[in-house]
VEXVOMAR-595597 format. One record per atom (N, C-alpha, C): residue in one letter; chain; atom name; x, y, z. Coordinates in Angstrom, 3 decimals. Each point is the difference from the previous one (the first is absolute). Layout:
N
A; A; CA; X; Y; Z
...
//
This chain:
82
X; A; N; -17.748; 1.218; 26.139
X; A; CA; 0.637; -0.601; 1.142
X; A; C; 0.382; -1.439; -0.309
X; A; N; 1.057; -0.427; 0.616
X; A; CA; 0.489; -1.375; -0.125
X; A; C; 0.264; -0.424; -1.437
X; A; N; 0.411; 0.954; -0.842
X; A; CA; 0.353; -0.326; -1.375
X; A; C; 1.510; -0.165; -0.063
X; A; N; 0.426; -1.143; -0.542
X; A; CA; 1.421; -0.309; -0.056
X; A; C; 0.747; 1.080; -0.777
X; A; N; 1.048; 0.535; 0.584
X; A; CA; 0.810; 1.002; -0.674
X; A; C; -0.433; 1.428; 0.254
X; A; N; -1.123; 0.190; 0.693
X; A; CA; -0.508; 1.354; 0.247
X; A; C; 0.983; 0.834; 0.818
X; A; N; 0.555; -0.577; 1.031
X; A; CA; 0.928; 0.754; 0.854
X; A; C; 1.250; 0.389; -0.768
X; A; N; 0.477; -0.902; -0.843
X; A; CA; 1.180; 0.322; -0.815
X; A; C; -0.318; 1.116; -0.989
X; A; N; -1.190; -0.040; -0.600
X; A; CA; -0.396; 1.041; -0.956
X; A; C; -0.139; 1.342; 0.710
X; A; N; -0.583; 0.003; 1.192
X; A; CA; -0.125; 1.241; 0.768
X; A; C; 1.366; 0.567; 0.354
X; A; N; 0.906; -0.866; 0.424
X; A; CA; 1.346; 0.452; 0.366
X; A; C; 0.725; 0.575; -1.219
X; A; N; -0.141; -0.644; -1.157
X; A; CA; 0.644; 0.492; -1.225
X; A; C; -0.584; 1.339; -0.414
X; A; N; -1.307; 0.165; 0.153
X; A; CA; -0.641; 1.275; -0.350
X; A; C; 0.484; 1.113; 0.916
X; A; N; 0.165; -0.291; 1.279
X; A; CA; 0.482; 1.017; 0.940
X; A; C; 1.436; 0.392; -0.314
X; A; N; 0.835; -0.983; -0.372
X; A; CA; 1.386; 0.314; -0.366
X; A; C; 0.058; 0.819; -1.283
X; A; N; -0.884; -0.283; -0.938
X; A; CA; -0.017; 0.723; -1.272
X; A; C; -0.356; 1.471; 0.191
X; A; N; -0.699; 0.318; 1.079
X; A; CA; -0.380; 1.380; 0.285
X; A; C; 1.227; 0.898; 0.126
X; A; N; 1.101; -0.549; 0.475
X; A; CA; 1.216; 0.781; 0.235
X; A; C; 0.943; 0.031; -1.198
X; A; N; -0.327; -0.712; -1.061
X; A; CA; 0.844; 0.018; -1.187
X; A; C; -0.207; 1.303; -0.764
X; A; N; 1.030; 0.473; -0.696
X; A; CA; -0.156; 1.233; -0.770
X; A; C; -0.952; -0.208; -1.178
X; A; N; -0.703; 1.039; -0.345
X; A; CA; -0.927; -0.045; -1.133
X; A; C; 0.802; 0.211; -1.279
X; A; N; -0.234; -0.848; -0.967
X; A; CA; 0.702; 0.126; -1.277
X; A; C; -0.992; 0.437; -1.069
X; A; N; 0.513; 0.676; -1.000
X; A; CA; -0.831; 0.407; -1.129
X; A; C; -0.011; -1.127; -1.023
X; A; N; -1.083; -0.737; -0.023
X; A; CA; -0.123; -1.101; -0.953
X; A; C; -0.579; 0.522; -1.299
X; A; N; 0.605; -0.396; -1.061
X; A; CA; -0.534; 0.351; -1.308
X; A; C; -0.654; -1.248; -0.570
X; A; N; -1.112; -0.354; 0.620
X; A; CA; -0.719; -1.207; -0.369
X; A; C; -1.486; 0.319; 0.036
X; A; N; -0.670; -0.278; -1.079
X; A; CA; -1.434; 0.271; -0.066
X; A; C; -0.770; -1.007; 0.854
X; A; N; -1.179; 0.406; 0.428
X; A; CA; -0.808; -0.842; 0.873
X; A; C; -0.294; -1.367; -0.581
X; A; N; -0.375; -0.046; -1.275
X; A; CA; -0.329; -1.300; -0.590
X; A; C; 1.236; -0.885; -0.128
X; A; N; 1.178; 0.604; -0.158
X; A; CA; 1.235; -0.780; -0.036
X; A; C; 0.305; -0.572; 1.381
X; A; N; -0.236; 0.803; 1.019
X; A; CA; 0.240; -0.457; 1.363
X; A; C; -0.906; -1.178; 0.336
X; A; N; -1.265; 0.116; -0.361
X; A; CA; -0.955; -1.077; 0.285
X; A; C; 0.414; -1.282; -0.713
X; A; N; 0.399; 0.090; -1.248
X; A; CA; 0.388; -1.210; -0.730
X; A; C; 1.274; -0.610; 0.584
X; A; N; 0.938; 0.838; 0.436
X; A; CA; 1.233; -0.530; 0.599
X; A; C; -0.259; -0.652; 1.350
X; A; N; -0.867; 0.609; 0.800
X; A; CA; -0.346; -0.590; 1.298
X; A; C; -0.745; -1.313; -0.214
X; A; N; -0.910; -0.028; -0.975
X; A; CA; -0.729; -1.232; -0.302
X; A; C; 0.945; -1.103; -0.443
X; A; N; 0.963; 0.335; -0.857
X; A; CA; 0.971; -0.992; -0.458
X; A; C; 0.842; -0.488; 1.163
X; A; N; 0.424; 0.909; 0.875
X; A; CA; 0.800; -0.398; 1.155
X; A; C; -0.791; -0.971; 0.886
X; A; N; -1.278; 0.326; 0.247
X; A; CA; -0.833; -0.867; 0.847
X; A; C; -0.192; -1.366; -0.638
X; A; N; -0.243; -0.031; -1.309
X; A; CA; -0.152; -1.289; -0.686
X; A; C; 1.290; -0.814; 0.049
X; A; N; 1.144; 0.664; -0.149
X; A; CA; 1.285; -0.703; 0.077
X; A; C; 0.227; -0.590; 1.389
X; A; N; -0.339; 0.779; 1.045
X; A; CA; 0.139; -0.500; 1.364
X; A; C; -0.932; -1.183; 0.232
X; A; N; -1.232; 0.126; -0.467
X; A; CA; -0.984; -1.063; 0.146
X; A; C; 0.457; -1.253; -0.740
X; A; N; 0.577; 0.191; -1.201
X; A; CA; 0.495; -1.133; -0.776
X; A; C; 1.131; -0.702; 0.733
X; A; N; 0.901; 0.758; 0.625
X; A; CA; 1.090; -0.605; 0.773
X; A; C; -0.546; -0.872; 1.124
X; A; N; -1.019; 0.500; 0.691
X; A; CA; -0.613; -0.773; 1.082
X; A; C; -0.680; -1.242; -0.569
X; A; N; -0.720; 0.163; -1.106
X; A; CA; -0.723; -1.103; -0.618
X; A; C; 0.960; -1.080; -0.496
X; A; N; 1.174; 0.402; -0.494
X; A; CA; 0.983; -0.958; -0.501
X; A; C; 0.548; -0.883; 1.120
X; A; N; -0.102; 0.455; 1.230
X; A; CA; 0.444; -0.812; 1.144
X; A; C; -1.035; -1.052; 0.384
X; A; N; -1.164; 0.018; -0.628
X; A; CA; -1.106; -0.907; 0.345
X; A; C; -0.241; -1.004; -1.116
X; A; N; 1.048; -0.536; -0.570
X; A; CA; -0.168; -0.861; -1.169
X; A; C; -0.680; -1.321; 0.324
X; A; N; 0.008; -0.417; 1.278
X; A; CA; -0.707; -1.230; 0.344
X; A; C; -1.506; 0.237; 0.143
X; A; N; -0.415; 1.259; -0.062
X; A; CA; -1.415; 0.356; 0.030
X; A; C; -0.648; -0.500; -1.294
X; A; N; -1.161; -0.641; 0.116
X; A; CA; -0.672; -0.547; -1.183
X; A; C; -0.329; 1.072; -1.027
X; A; N; -0.375; 1.181; 0.461
X; A; CA; -0.361; 1.067; -0.929
X; A; C; 1.199; 0.518; -0.780
X; A; N; 1.205; -0.151; 0.558
X; A; CA; 1.185; 0.516; -0.685
X; A; C; 0.188; -0.677; -1.346
X; A; N; -0.340; -1.281; -0.083
X; A; CA; 0.154; -0.697; -1.279
X; A; C; -1.031; 0.474; -1.027
X; A; N; -1.137; 0.511; 0.474
X; A; CA; -1.033; 0.497; -0.899
X; A; C; 0.249; 1.460; -0.357
X; A; N; 0.286; 0.806; 1.009
X; A; CA; 0.245; 1.434; -0.173
X; A; C; 1.416; 0.307; 0.474
X; A; N; 0.971; -0.129; -0.870
X; A; CA; 1.388; 0.225; 0.413
X; A; C; 0.360; 1.484; 0.033
X; A; N; -0.796; 0.826; -0.673
X; A; CA; 0.267; 1.434; -0.040
X; A; C; -1.128; 0.742; 0.696
X; A; N; 0.347; 0.845; 0.976
X; A; CA; -1.030; 0.763; 0.710
X; A; C; -0.503; 1.132; -0.884
X; A; N; -1.245; 0.360; 0.215
X; A; CA; -0.584; 1.119; -0.732
X; A; C; -0.359; -0.303; -1.430
X; A; N; 0.107; -1.262; -0.406
X; A; CA; -0.272; -0.333; -1.403
X; A; C; -1.402; -0.560; -0.204
X; A; N; -0.751; -0.170; 1.070
X; A; CA; -1.324; -0.602; -0.099
X; A; C; -1.039; 1.096; -0.177
X; A; N; -0.809; -0.137; -1.008
X; A; CA; -1.113; 0.929; -0.181
X; A; C; -1.283; -0.807; -0.083
X; A; N; -1.015; 0.492; 0.639
X; A; CA; -1.303; -0.648; -0.029
X; A; C; -0.993; 0.924; -0.684
X; A; N; -0.954; -0.598; -0.627
X; A; CA; -1.049; 0.776; -0.654
X; A; C; -0.809; 0.759; 1.041
X; A; N; -0.391; 1.208; -0.319
X; A; CA; -0.819; 0.791; 0.922
X; A; C; -1.429; -0.540; 0.083
X; A; N; -0.341; -0.923; -0.898
X; A; CA; -1.340; -0.569; -0.002
X; A; C; -0.137; -1.177; 0.965
X; A; N; 1.096; -0.414; 0.602
X; A; CA; -0.025; -1.136; 0.921
X; A; C; -0.115; 0.531; 1.427
X; A; N; -0.848; -0.624; 0.775
X; A; CA; -0.176; 0.425; 1.390
X; A; C; 1.230; -0.366; 0.816
X; A; N; 0.140; 0.625; 1.157
X; A; CA; 1.124; -0.307; 0.906
X; A; C; -0.020; -1.467; 0.398
X; A; N; -1.191; -0.521; 0.233
X; A; CA; -0.132; -1.406; 0.392
X; A; C; 0.502; -0.916; -1.112
X; A; N; -0.388; 0.279; -1.247
X; A; CA; 0.449; -0.814; -1.124
X; A; C; 1.506; 0.129; -0.217
X; A; N; 0.547; 1.188; 0.194
X; A; CA; 1.444; 0.201; -0.114
X; A; C; 0.727; -0.839; 1.030
X; A; N; -0.523; -0.035; 1.225
X; A; CA; 0.597; -0.809; 1.055
X; A; C; -0.023; -1.475; -0.389
X; A; N; -1.119; -0.470; -0.543
X; A; CA; -0.101; -1.406; -0.411
X; A; C; 1.006; -0.322; -1.095
X; A; N; 0.147; 0.902; -0.966
X; A; CA; 0.971; -0.219; -1.088
X; A; C; 1.407; -0.087; 0.567
X; A; N; 0.350; 0.899; 0.921
X; A; CA; 1.340; -0.029; 0.595
X; A; C; 0.228; -1.274; 0.788
X; A; N; -1.024; -0.473; 0.684
X; A; CA; 0.148; -1.231; 0.783
X; A; C; 0.130; -1.223; -0.896
X; A; N; -0.630; 0.048; -1.165
X; A; CA; 0.126; -1.126; -0.932
X; A; C; 1.422; -0.087; -0.537
//
């Protein structure tokens, strides 16, 4: 509830119900990688509009940050804040 864009997503899903079904010749793992790339590209477009954000100068590319699994969530938060 009260999530920005939820109503638009629901409306788009309802409209998609009436679209014809197509036979896609795309494997599941290919679909997942393409959807992931699309989401990262959309996220990058949004992030590029926030260049005055202090973090943008540190992390200009979304999805490029990896943290060690040995670091706690609290320590990861501290590193990001630094």
